C-alpha positions in Angstrom: 113.4 302.6 77.9 115.2 300.7 75.1 112.3 298.3 74.9 109.9 301.3 74.6 111.9 302.7 71.7 112.0 299.3 70.0 108.3 298.9 70.3 107.8 302.5 69.0 110.0 301.9 66.0 108.2 298.6 65.1 104.8 300.4 65.3 106.1 303.2 63.1 107.5 300.7 60.6 104.2 298.8 60.5 102.2 302.0 60.0 104.4 303.1 57.1 104.2 299.7 55.5 100.4 299.8 55.7 100.3 303.3 54.2 102.5 302.2 51.3 100.3 299.1 50.6 97.1 301.1 50.8 98.2 304.2 48.9 101.2 303.2 46.9 104.4 305.2 46.5 104.0 308.9 47.4 106.3 310.2 44.8 106.6 309.6 41.0 109.3 307.0 41.3 111.6 306.7 38.3 112.4 303.1 37.9 114.8 301.5 35.5 112.7 298.4 35.5 111.5 297.6 32.0 108.6 295.3 31.1 108.5 294.6 27.4 110.5 297.8 26.9 108.1 300.0 28.9 109.4 301.7 32.0 107.5 300.5 35.0 107.4 303.9 36.8 104.7 305.2 39.1 102.6 308.3 38.3 101.0 310.6 40.8 97.2 310.9 40.8 97.0 314.4 39.4 100.2 314.4 37.4 100.3 314.3 33.6 100.5 310.7 32.3 102.6 309.7 29.2 99.4 308.8 27.4 96.0 310.6 27.5 94.0 307.6 28.8 91.4 306.6 31.4 89.2 303.7 32.5 85.8 304.0 30.9 82.9 302.5 32.8 79.3 302.2 31.8 77.5 301.3 35.0 74.2 301.6 36.9 73.8 302.9 40.4 72.5 299.5 41.4 75.9 297.9 40.4 77.8 299.8 43.1 78.9 296.7 45.1 80.1 294.9 41.9 81.8 298.1 40.7 83.7 298.5 44.0 84.8 294.9 43.8 86.2 295.5 40.2 87.9 298.7 41.3 89.5 297.1 44.3 90.9 294.4 41.9 92.3 296.9 39.3 93.6 299.2 42.0 95.5 296.4 43.8 96.8 294.8 40.6 97.7 298.0 38.7 96.3 301.4 39.3 97.6 302.1 42.8 100.9 302.7 41.1 99.8 304.3 37.9 96.8 306.3 39.0 94.9 306.6 35.7 91.6 308.4 36.0 88.1 306.8 35.9 85.2 308.0 33.7 81.9 306.7 34.9 78.9 306.9 32.5 75.2 306.2 33.2 71.9 306.8 31.4 70.6 308.5 34.6 72.4 310.7 37.1 74.7 309.0 39.5 73.6 308.9 43.2 75.6 310.6 45.9 76.2 307.2 47.4 77.7 305.8 44.2 79.9 308.9 43.7 81.2 309.0 47.3 81.9 305.3 47.6 83.6 304.9 44.2 85.8 307.9 44.8 86.9 306.4 48.1 88.3 303.3 46.2 91.1 305.2 44.5 93.5 308.1 44.7 93.1 308.7 40.9 90.8 311.4 39.5 87.2 310.3 39.0 84.6 311.9 36.7 80.9 311.1 36.4 78.8 311.8 33.3 75.2 311.3 32.1 74.7 309.9 28.6 72.7 312.2 26.2 69.2 311.1 25.6 69.7 310.7 21.9 72.5 308.1 22.6 70.3 306.0 24.8 66.8 306.0 23.1 65.1 304.7 20.0 66.0 306.6 16.8 63.1 307.9 14.8 63.4 305.1 12.1 62.8 302.2 14.5 59.4 300.7 14.6 59.0 300.1 18.4 56.0 297.9 18.0 57.9 295.6 15.6 60.9 295.7 17.9 58.8 294.5 20.8 57.5 291.6 18.7 61.1 290.7 17.8 62.1 290.7 21.5 59.2 288.4 22.3 60.1 286.0 19.4 63.7 285.8 20.6 62.5 285.2 24.2 60.5 282.2 22.9 63.8 281.0 21.3 65.5 281.3 24.7 68.0 283.9 23.5 70.1 285.5 26.3 68.8 289.0 27.1 66.0 288.6 24.6 63.5 290.9 26.4 66.0 293.5 27.6 65.7 296.9 26.1 68.5 298.4 28.2 70.9 295.7 27.0 70.2 296.8 23.4 70.7 300.5 24.2 74.0 299.5 25.9 75.2 297.6 22.8 74.3 300.5 20.5 75.9 303.0 22.8 79.2 301.2 23.0 79.0 300.5 19.2 78.6 304.1 18.1 78.5 306.7 20.8 80.7 306.1 23.9 83.7 307.8 22.2 81.6 310.9 21.5 80.9 311.7 25.1 82.4 315.0 26.3 84.3 313.4 29.1 86.3 311.4 26.6 87.2 314.2 24.2 90.6 314.8 25.7 91.5 311.1 25.7 93.4 309.0 23.2 93.0 305.6 24.8 90.4 303.9 27.0 90.3 300.8 29.1 86.8 299.3 29.6 85.9 297.9 33.0 82.7 296.4 34.1 81.3 295.5 37.6 82.1 292.1 39.1 85.1 291.3 36.9 88.4 290.0 38.4 92.0 290.9 37.6 94.0 287.9 38.7 97.6 289.0 38.0 99.8 291.9 38.9 100.2 294.3 36.0 103.7 295.8 36.5 103.8 298.0 33.3 101.6 300.6 31.6 99.5 298.9 28.9 98.5 302.3 27.5 102.2 303.3 27.0 102.9 299.8 25.6 100.2 300.3 23.0 101.2 303.8 22.1 104.9 303.0 21.6 104.0 300.0 19.3 101.2 301.5 17.3 98.7 299.1 18.7 95.1 300.3 18.3 93.1 297.5 20.0 93.8 295.1 22.8 91.9 292.1 24.1 92.1 289.1 26.5 89.5 286.7 25.2 88.1 286.1 21.7 84.9 284.0 21.3 82.3 282.9 18.8 79.1 284.9 19.0 75.7 283.3 19.4 74.4 283.2 15.8 70.7 283.7 16.9 71.6 287.2 18.1 72.9 288.5 14.8 71.1 286.7 11.9 71.4 289.7 9.5 74.5 291.4 10.8 77.0 290.0 8.3 74.7 290.7 5.3 74.5 294.3 6.5 78.3 294.4 6.8 78.7 293.0 3.3 76.3 295.6 1.9 78.4 298.3 3.5 81.6 296.9 2.1 80.1 296.8 -1.4 79.4 300.5 -1.1 82.7 301.4 0.7 85.4 298.9 -0.3 88.0 301.2 1.4 86.6 299.9 4.7 88.7 296.8 4.2 92.3 297.8 4.9 93.3 294.4 6.1 92.1 291.6 3.7 93.6 288.9 5.8 91.2 289.8 8.6 88.4 288.4 6.5 89.9 284.9 7.1 89.5 285.4 10.8 85.8 286.4 10.3 84.8 283.9 7.7 85.7 280.4 6.7 83.8 280.8 3.4 85.7 283.5 1.8 83.5 286.2 3.2 80.2 284.6 2.3 79.2 283.9 5.9 80.3 285.1 9.3 81.8 282.5 11.8 81.0 284.7 14.8 84.6 285.4 15.9 84.8 288.5 18.0 87.0 290.1 20.8 85.0 289.9 24.0 84.5 293.6 24.6 83.8 293.6 28.4 87.6 293.9 28.4 89.1 296.1 25.8 91.9 298.6 25.7 91.7 300.7 22.6 92.7 303.8 20.7 89.8 306.2 20.3 91.4 307.1 16.9 89.8 303.9 15.5 86.3 304.8 16.5 86.6 308.5 15.6 87.8 307.7 12.1 85.3 308.6 9.3 85.5 304.9 8.1 84.3 303.6 11.4 81.6 306.2 11.8 80.2 305.5 8.3 80.2 301.8 9.2 78.3 302.4 12.4 75.8 304.7 10.7 75.1 302.0 8.1 74.5 299.4 10.8 72.4 301.7 12.9 70.1 302.5 10.0 69.5 298.8 9.4 67.9 298.4 12.9 69.6 295.2 14.0 70.4 296.7 17.4 66.7 296.6 18.2 65.1 294.1 15.8 67.8 291.6 16.6 70.3 291.8 19.4 73.5 292.9 17.8 76.3 293.2 20.4 79.0 295.8 20.4 81.6 293.0 20.6 81.1 291.7 17.0 80.5 295.3 15.8 83.9 296.3 17.2 85.7 293.1 16.2 84.6 293.2 12.6 85.8 296.8 12.3 89.1 296.0 14.0 89.7 292.9 11.9 89.1 294.7 8.6 90.4 298.2 9.4 93.5 297.4 11.4 96.6 295.4 10.5 97.5 292.2 12.5 100.2 294.0 14.5 97.8 296.7 15.5 95.6 294.2 17.5 97.2 292.7 20.6 96.3 289.8 22.8 97.1 290.7 26.4 98.0 287.2 27.2 99.8 288.3 30.4 96.8 290.1 31.9 94.9 287.7 34.1 91.1 288.4 33.7 87.8 286.8 34.6 84.3 287.7 33.5 81.8 284.9 34.2 82.2 282.3 32.8 85.6 282.8 31.0 89.1 283.2 32.2 92.3 284.6 30.6 95.1 283.1 32.6 98.8 283.3 31.6 100.3 279.9 31.0 104.1 280.4 31.6 105.7 279.5 34.9 107.1 283.0 35.5 103.7 284.6 35.2 102.3 282.2 37.8 104.5 284.0 40.4 102.3 287.1 40.0 98.9 285.4 39.4 96.3 283.5 41.3 94.3 282.2 38.4 94.1 278.5 37.4 96.0 278.0 34.1 93.8 274.9 33.4 90.8 277.2 33.1 92.3 279.4 30.4 89.6 280.2 27.8 92.0 280.1 24.8 92.1 276.3 25.1 88.3 276.0 24.7 86.6 275.6 21.3 84.3 278.6 22.0 87.4 280.8 22.4 89.4 279.3 19.6 89.2 282.7 17.9 92.0 283.9 20.2 94.7 281.7 18.5 93.1 282.0 15.1 93.9 285.7 15.1 97.5 284.9 15.9 97.7 282.5 13.0 96.9 285.2 10.4 99.9 286.2 8.2 101.9 289.0 9.6 102.2 291.2 6.5 99.1 292.1 4.6 99.2 295.9 4.4 96.9 297.9 2.1 97.0 301.1 4.0 96.0 302.6 7.3 92.9 304.6 8.3 93.1 308.3 8.9 91.1 310.6 11.2 90.2 313.8 9.4 86.9 313.6 11.2 88.4 312.9 14.6 86.4 314.1 17.6 83.2 314.3 15.5 
């Protein structure tokens, strides 16, 4: 009899342990643990969070397997404790298979939205015949994604429209996630709350140099906008990060936007929207291959102060072919990435440290959001 009770107790303990691992704590634990001053407490799936935030994912139905892999990573490393919701966006309706299987990956709330046609199509001022000729020319030059129309629509959508989608209107912060990415370290605090309490507007893990053949006229177009709207430049020191020639040319530095945690206040501001409209009218999203990463980075560098942009050095992240891997010995206890493969030590990712080398105080004002939620 005693042996039977012992076996029963062991089985019950094992079952409870498995349930905890799979689903996390069942109550909103109030922990006194602090990580960089942010309480590392857990939140229930449907409960109000301290920040109005969500994961925002632009994804195709065909990316289901890679999306489930990325969700498994972020759930295991972070979200099974914090339960922030997901917002999935697609230019076509999601299939039942996609919705059922992604919902099964998390206890958090999940929403699915279709992108409005006008946000994923050619605007009236684009000459589509000329755009096709440009794509072919770039293909002959062996430019990545040279022939892809969908890639260009994606870059334009993330540059000027994602924050306007109805499913994001009640959010203040977003965390962008893509299929097939890896999160290689436990994240034991709330990055959204960390940003909110410190006034951080944009967070990144990797900063790279852009391929110049994809953006031959982007910088000229930006300079034309600045000439008409000098108020766009609120952080003159940011120009040093973008240009080694006093603003004459662009060095290609940008925050790699497949990972970004940001304040939607930045993109909803009238300054950013005027900037995007100027770029959009120029046609470079279709006649060239302007990416959302340099578009976002140029705005962040010139509109935000240095302290409003944060390198999440402690978040282990991999998107082929680059890694962000914490270097300190303590972090290695919660990570499985190889510190020797950290992108920040590579020339192409030297922009990461170059941002940190900017002077700390160069304030000329902060943007406002009188046209928020436009």
